[in-house]
C-alpha positions, 0 to 999 in steps of 0.5 A: 647301097647307093654312096653317101655322097655328102660332104660336110666343111666347117660345118656345113653339109652339102648334098655332095661334092661337086660345084662349078668352078669362079667364072665359067657359068656366070652366077648361074641364070646361064647353065639353070637352061641345061639343067637344075644347079641346086643338085650340084653341092654348091655353087660358085659365082663369078668373082665380085668386087666393090664396083663395076668392071668393064674388064680388059679388052679385047680379044680375052680368050684364047685356044689351047692344047688341051686348055684354053687362056681368058683374059677377061679381067674380073668384068662385072657389075659391082657387089650391090647389084650382086646382091640385089640381083644374082643372089635373090636369084640364086636362093629362089631355086634353092641353090646353096651359093659359094660366093667367090669375091675380089679386092683391089686391096685388102681392104675393099675385099672386107668390105665386099664381104661386108656388103654381102653378109648385110644383104637380104638372101645371105641364109643361102651363103653356105660359105665365101670362097676369098679370090686372092689371086689377083693384083694388089694396087697398093703394093705395086701390082704384086698378087696378093696370092703371091705372097705370105704376108699379103693374104694372110692379111685379107684373110683376116681382114674378110674373116672380122665381116663374117659371121663364124659360122661360114665357111670361106676358102682362100683361092691359090694359085699354082704360079709361086715357088711354095704353096705350103707356104701359102696355104699355112699363113691362109689358115692360120689367119682364119681361112676356114679351107683353101681352094685351090688351083686357080688358072697358071698365068700364060701367053700366046703368041699370033704368027700371023701377026706377029703379036701377042693374041690377048688384047691384055698380054697374059692370061690363065691358063685353064682346062685339061692340062693344068690338072695335074698342077692341081693334083700336085698343089693338093698332094702336097698341102694334103702332106703338109697338115697331115704331117702337122705343119698347120692345122688341117682343113678342107680342101677344093680341088680345080683344074681341069676337071672333065669327067669323075676320074679326072673328080676322082684323082683330084680327091684321091689327092687330099680335096673334099670337094670338086669344082667343075670350071673349063669343061662346061664351056663346051658341055654345060651339063659337064657338072651334074655329069661329072656327079653322075660318073664320080658317085658310079666310080665311088661305089666300083670302090666299094666305099660307103662314103665318098669321103672316105676317099679324100686324101686316100692316095697317101694311105696308098704310097709305094715305097721303092 
Protein backbone atom coordinates (compact mmCIF):
# COMPACT_ATOMS: atom_id res chain seq x y z
CA UNK A 1 0.00 0.00 0.00
CA UNK A 2 1.16 3.53 -0.72
CA UNK A 3 2.25 5.60 2.26
CA UNK A 4 -0.11 8.40 3.31
CA UNK A 5 2.15 11.45 2.88
CA UNK A 6 -0.35 14.04 4.13
CA UNK A 7 0.49 16.29 7.07
CA UNK A 8 -1.61 18.73 9.10
CA UNK A 9 -0.69 22.16 10.45
CA UNK A 10 -3.22 23.81 12.77
CA UNK A 11 -6.15 22.20 10.99
CA UNK A 12 -4.73 22.77 7.48
CA UNK A 13 -3.99 19.48 5.74
CA UNK A 14 -1.35 19.35 3.00
CA UNK A 15 -1.02 16.39 0.61
CA UNK A 16 2.66 15.95 1.49
CA UNK A 17 5.32 17.54 3.71
CA UNK A 18 7.66 18.89 1.00
CA UNK A 19 7.86 22.62 0.26
CA UNK A 20 10.24 25.05 -1.35
CA UNK A 21 12.38 27.22 0.92
CA UNK A 22 11.89 30.97 0.92
CA UNK A 23 14.17 32.85 -1.45
CA UNK A 24 15.23 29.84 -3.50
CA UNK A 25 12.43 29.71 -6.06
CA UNK A 26 11.32 33.34 -6.44
CA UNK A 27 7.52 33.38 -6.42
CA UNK A 28 6.83 30.28 -8.46
CA UNK A 29 6.83 31.13 -12.15
CA UNK A 30 10.43 30.09 -12.74
CA UNK A 31 10.15 26.74 -10.96
CA UNK A 32 6.77 25.99 -12.55
CA UNK A 33 8.54 25.61 -15.90
CA UNK A 34 10.22 22.47 -14.55
CA UNK A 35 7.33 20.88 -12.63
CA UNK A 36 3.84 21.72 -11.42
CA UNK A 37 4.31 23.59 -8.13
CA UNK A 38 0.81 22.57 -7.06
CA UNK A 39 2.19 19.04 -6.55
CA UNK A 40 4.16 20.26 -3.55
CA UNK A 41 2.70 20.31 -0.09
CA UNK A 42 3.13 24.08 -0.20
CA UNK A 43 5.03 26.71 -2.15
CA UNK A 44 6.96 29.09 0.11
CA UNK A 45 7.36 32.57 -1.34
CA UNK A 46 10.37 34.82 -1.31
CA UNK A 47 10.21 36.98 1.81
CA UNK A 48 8.08 40.05 1.11
CA UNK A 49 8.26 43.37 2.94
CA UNK A 50 6.06 46.46 2.89
CA UNK A 51 7.98 48.52 0.34
CA UNK A 52 10.02 47.59 -2.76
CA UNK A 53 13.67 46.84 -2.00
CA UNK A 54 16.62 46.78 -4.37
CA UNK A 55 18.69 44.61 -2.05
CA UNK A 56 22.41 44.66 -1.41
CA UNK A 57 25.24 45.49 -3.75
CA UNK A 58 27.08 42.94 -5.85
CA UNK A 59 28.66 40.41 -5.67
CA UNK A 60 25.75 38.77 -3.90
CA UNK A 61 26.71 35.09 -3.92
CA UNK A 62 29.79 33.02 -3.19
CA UNK A 63 30.32 29.28 -3.50
CA UNK A 64 31.72 27.53 -0.43
CA UNK A 65 32.67 23.95 0.36
CA UNK A 66 29.38 22.03 0.44
CA UNK A 67 27.26 25.14 0.29
CA UNK A 68 26.99 28.79 -0.68
CA UNK A 69 26.76 32.25 0.81
CA UNK A 70 24.10 34.70 -0.31
CA UNK A 71 23.78 38.38 0.45
CA UNK A 72 20.67 39.32 -1.51
CA UNK A 73 19.21 41.68 1.08
CA UNK A 74 15.54 40.67 0.74
CA UNK A 75 15.18 42.28 -2.68
CA UNK A 76 11.55 42.35 -3.77
CA UNK A 77 8.65 44.37 -5.16
CA UNK A 78 6.84 44.94 -1.87
CA UNK A 79 3.61 43.47 -0.51
CA UNK A 80 1.22 45.47 -2.70
CA UNK A 81 2.82 44.26 -5.94
CA UNK A 82 2.99 40.76 -4.51
CA UNK A 83 -0.74 40.52 -3.78
CA UNK A 84 -1.61 42.08 -7.14
CA UNK A 85 0.65 39.92 -9.32
CA UNK A 86 2.34 36.95 -7.66
CA UNK A 87 -0.29 35.63 -5.26
CA UNK A 88 -3.09 35.56 -7.89
CA UNK A 89 -0.78 33.65 -10.25
CA UNK A 90 0.03 31.07 -7.58
CA UNK A 91 -3.69 30.69 -6.91
CA UNK A 92 -4.38 30.25 -10.64
CA UNK A 93 -2.08 27.21 -10.85
CA UNK A 94 -3.57 25.61 -7.74
CA UNK A 95 -0.60 26.14 -5.43
CA UNK A 96 -0.99 26.05 -1.67
CA UNK A 97 1.01 29.07 -0.53
CA UNK A 98 3.04 29.69 2.61
CA UNK A 99 3.80 33.41 2.45
CA UNK A 100 7.07 34.58 4.00
CA UNK A 101 6.91 38.10 5.44
CA UNK A 102 9.36 40.46 7.12
CA UNK A 103 9.67 44.05 8.31
CA UNK A 104 12.14 46.63 9.49
CA UNK A 105 10.15 47.08 12.71
CA UNK A 106 7.69 44.93 14.62
CA UNK A 107 4.85 47.15 13.46
CA UNK A 108 5.84 46.76 9.81
CA UNK A 109 5.52 42.99 10.08
CA UNK A 110 1.92 43.49 11.18
CA UNK A 111 1.24 45.98 8.39
CA UNK A 112 2.47 43.51 5.78
CA UNK A 113 0.27 40.79 7.27
CA UNK A 114 -2.80 43.04 7.11
CA UNK A 115 -2.29 43.82 3.41
CA UNK A 116 -1.91 40.10 2.75
CA UNK A 117 -5.08 39.15 4.63
CA UNK A 118 -7.10 41.82 2.81
CA UNK A 119 -6.00 40.61 -0.63
CA UNK A 120 -8.38 38.91 -3.07
CA UNK A 121 -6.26 35.75 -3.44
CA UNK A 122 -5.72 35.17 0.28
CA UNK A 123 -7.80 31.99 0.17
CA UNK A 124 -4.88 30.11 -1.43
CA UNK A 125 -2.68 30.93 1.58
CA UNK A 126 -2.24 27.93 3.89
CA UNK A 127 -0.03 29.78 6.34
CA UNK A 128 2.31 32.67 7.01
CA UNK A 129 6.01 32.27 7.74
CA UNK A 130 7.33 35.17 9.81
CA UNK A 131 10.97 35.74 8.95
CA UNK A 132 12.24 37.20 12.21
CA UNK A 133 15.84 36.55 11.16
CA UNK A 134 16.27 40.11 9.93
CA UNK A 135 17.58 43.32 11.60
CA UNK A 136 15.39 45.45 13.86
CA UNK A 137 16.14 49.02 12.80
CA UNK A 138 14.48 50.30 15.99
CA UNK A 139 17.03 48.44 18.12
CA UNK A 140 20.47 49.16 16.61
CA UNK A 141 19.98 46.53 13.93
CA UNK A 142 19.78 43.58 16.35
CA UNK A 143 18.23 40.59 14.60
CA UNK A 144 14.72 40.00 15.97
CA UNK A 145 15.27 36.25 16.29
CA UNK A 146 18.29 36.77 18.55
CA UNK A 147 16.13 38.33 21.27
CA UNK A 148 13.19 36.50 22.88
CA UNK A 149 11.35 39.73 23.71
CA UNK A 150 11.72 41.18 20.21
CA UNK A 151 10.71 37.85 18.67
CA UNK A 152 7.65 37.64 20.86
CA UNK A 153 6.56 41.19 20.04
CA UNK A 154 6.68 40.56 16.28
CA UNK A 155 4.77 37.30 16.55
CA UNK A 156 2.09 38.82 18.80
CA UNK A 157 1.49 41.74 16.44
CA UNK A 158 1.27 39.52 13.35
CA UNK A 159 -1.04 37.10 15.14
CA UNK A 160 -3.49 39.95 15.74
CA UNK A 161 -3.77 40.51 11.97
CA UNK A 162 -4.27 36.89 10.93
CA UNK A 163 -7.48 34.86 11.14
CA UNK A 164 -7.22 32.40 14.01
CA UNK A 165 -7.37 29.40 11.70
CA UNK A 166 -4.37 30.49 9.62
CA UNK A 167 -1.15 28.77 10.73
CA UNK A 168 1.73 31.09 11.58
CA UNK A 169 5.32 29.85 11.62
CA UNK A 170 8.18 31.78 13.19
CA UNK A 171 11.39 31.23 11.18
CA UNK A 172 14.32 31.01 13.57
CA UNK A 173 18.01 31.71 13.16
CA UNK A 174 20.60 29.21 14.41
CA UNK A 175 22.94 32.10 15.31
CA UNK A 176 21.89 32.13 18.96
CA UNK A 177 23.18 30.57 22.17
CA UNK A 178 19.85 28.95 23.10
CA UNK A 179 17.37 28.38 20.25
CA UNK A 180 14.91 26.76 22.66
CA UNK A 181 14.36 30.05 24.52
CA UNK A 182 13.61 31.84 21.24
CA UNK A 183 11.22 29.05 20.19
CA UNK A 184 9.50 29.24 23.59
CA UNK A 185 8.99 33.00 23.27
CA UNK A 186 7.59 32.70 19.75
CA UNK A 187 5.11 29.96 20.68
CA UNK A 188 3.96 31.74 23.82
CA UNK A 189 3.33 34.87 21.72
CA UNK A 190 1.07 33.06 19.27
CA UNK A 191 3.18 31.13 16.76
CA UNK A 192 1.37 27.91 15.84
CA UNK A 193 4.53 26.41 14.37
CA UNK A 194 8.26 27.00 13.87
CA UNK A 195 10.53 26.88 10.81
CA UNK A 196 14.13 25.88 11.54
CA UNK A 197 16.64 26.90 10.46
CA UNK A 198 17.46 30.03 8.55
CA UNK A 199 20.94 30.47 7.09
CA UNK A 200 24.03 30.81 9.28
CA UNK A 201 25.95 34.08 9.14
CA UNK A 202 29.21 33.62 7.26
CA UNK A 203 31.87 35.42 5.30
CA UNK A 204 34.31 34.75 2.46
CA UNK A 205 37.57 36.58 1.74
CA UNK A 206 38.74 36.94 -1.85
CA UNK A 207 42.39 35.85 -1.49
CA UNK A 208 43.41 37.45 -4.80
CA UNK A 209 42.10 40.90 -3.94
CA UNK A 210 42.42 40.31 -0.17
CA UNK A 211 39.04 41.81 0.57
CA UNK A 212 35.55 40.52 1.39
CA UNK A 213 34.06 38.71 -1.60
CA UNK A 214 30.45 39.77 -0.99
CA UNK A 215 29.29 43.32 -1.54
CA UNK A 216 27.41 43.13 1.75
CA UNK A 217 30.54 41.68 3.46
CA UNK A 218 28.64 38.94 5.31
CA UNK A 219 26.02 36.55 3.97
CA UNK A 220 23.83 33.60 4.81
CA UNK A 221 25.42 30.15 4.59
CA UNK A 222 23.15 27.44 3.17
CA UNK A 223 23.47 24.03 1.57
CA UNK A 224 24.49 20.55 2.76
CA UNK A 225 27.09 21.92 5.19
CA UNK A 226 24.39 23.30 7.52
CA UNK A 227 22.17 20.21 7.68
CA UNK A 228 23.70 18.91 10.92
CA UNK A 229 22.95 22.28 12.51
CA UNK A 230 19.32 22.03 11.37
CA UNK A 231 19.05 18.50 12.76
CA UNK A 232 20.48 19.67 16.09
CA UNK A 233 18.07 22.62 16.33
CA UNK A 234 15.05 20.46 15.50
CA UNK A 235 16.20 17.86 18.02
CA UNK A 236 16.66 20.39 20.83
CA UNK A 237 13.30 22.11 20.32
CA UNK A 238 11.45 18.81 19.93
CA UNK A 239 13.06 17.48 23.11
CA UNK A 240 12.04 20.64 24.98
CA UNK A 241 8.43 20.31 23.81
CA UNK A 242 8.38 16.62 24.75
CA UNK A 243 9.65 17.56 28.20
CA UNK A 244 6.75 19.98 28.59
CA UNK A 245 8.87 23.13 28.63
CA UNK A 246 6.40 24.79 26.27
CA UNK A 247 3.42 23.94 24.09
CA UNK A 248 3.97 21.36 21.38
CA UNK A 249 3.65 22.83 17.87
CA UNK A 250 4.57 21.43 14.44
CA UNK A 251 8.04 22.14 13.09
CA UNK A 252 9.17 22.71 9.52
CA UNK A 253 12.73 21.57 8.91
CA UNK A 254 14.98 23.35 6.44
CA UNK A 255 18.71 23.39 5.85
CA UNK A 256 20.81 21.37 3.43
CA UNK A 257 18.14 19.00 2.15
CA UNK A 258 19.21 17.49 -1.22
CA UNK A 259 17.74 13.99 -1.02
CA UNK A 260 14.88 12.06 0.47
CA UNK A 261 17.31 10.63 3.01
CA UNK A 262 18.25 14.16 4.11
CA UNK A 263 14.55 14.96 4.50
CA UNK A 264 13.97 11.82 6.55
CA UNK A 265 16.79 12.81 8.90
CA UNK A 266 15.05 16.10 9.68
CA UNK A 267 11.70 14.35 10.09
CA UNK A 268 13.20 11.81 12.50
CA UNK A 269 14.58 14.72 14.55
CA UNK A 270 11.11 16.25 14.85
CA UNK A 271 10.08 18.04 11.65
CA UNK A 272 6.58 17.57 10.25
CA UNK A 273 7.29 19.59 7.11
CA UNK A 274 10.42 19.84 4.96
CA UNK A 275 11.69 22.71 2.81
CA UNK A 276 14.10 22.28 -0.09
CA UNK A 277 16.13 25.36 -0.93
CA UNK A 278 19.70 25.63 -2.19
CA UNK A 279 19.47 22.27 -4.00
CA UNK A 280 17.09 23.85 -6.54
CA UNK A 281 19.89 26.05 -7.88
CA UNK A 282 21.62 23.11 -9.55
CA UNK A 283 18.54 20.88 -9.81
CA UNK A 284 15.27 22.79 -10.23
CA UNK A 285 13.34 19.52 -9.87
CA UNK A 286 14.88 18.85 -6.43
CA UNK A 287 11.69 19.41 -4.38
CA UNK A 288 9.74 16.92 -6.50
CA UNK A 289 12.62 14.42 -6.48
CA UNK A 290 13.01 14.68 -2.70
CA UNK A 291 9.30 13.95 -2.30
CA UNK A 292 9.55 10.83 -4.48
CA UNK A 293 12.62 9.58 -2.61
CA UNK A 294 11.08 10.34 0.78
CA UNK A 295 7.95 8.38 -0.04
CA UNK A 296 10.04 5.37 -1.09
CA UNK A 297 12.05 5.55 2.13
CA UNK A 298 8.92 5.78 4.26
CA UNK A 299 7.56 2.70 2.51
CA UNK A 300 10.83 0.84 3.14
CA UNK A 301 10.42 1.52 6.86
CA UNK A 302 7.02 -0.12 6.79
CA UNK A 303 4.91 2.81 7.97
CA UNK A 304 1.41 3.57 6.76
CA UNK A 305 1.72 7.35 7.29
CA UNK A 306 4.71 9.68 7.03
CA UNK A 307 3.67 11.26 10.33
CA UNK A 308 4.63 8.03 12.11
CA UNK A 309 8.26 8.99 11.50
CA UNK A 310 8.05 12.51 12.97
CA UNK A 311 10.44 12.63 15.93
CA UNK A 312 10.95 8.87 15.87
CA UNK A 313 14.67 9.21 16.66
CA UNK A 314 13.78 10.47 20.14
CA UNK A 315 12.20 7.10 20.90
CA UNK A 316 15.19 5.12 19.65
CA UNK A 317 18.04 6.62 21.61
CA UNK A 318 20.77 4.20 22.63
CA UNK A 319 21.20 4.38 26.40
CA UNK A 320 24.90 3.83 27.32
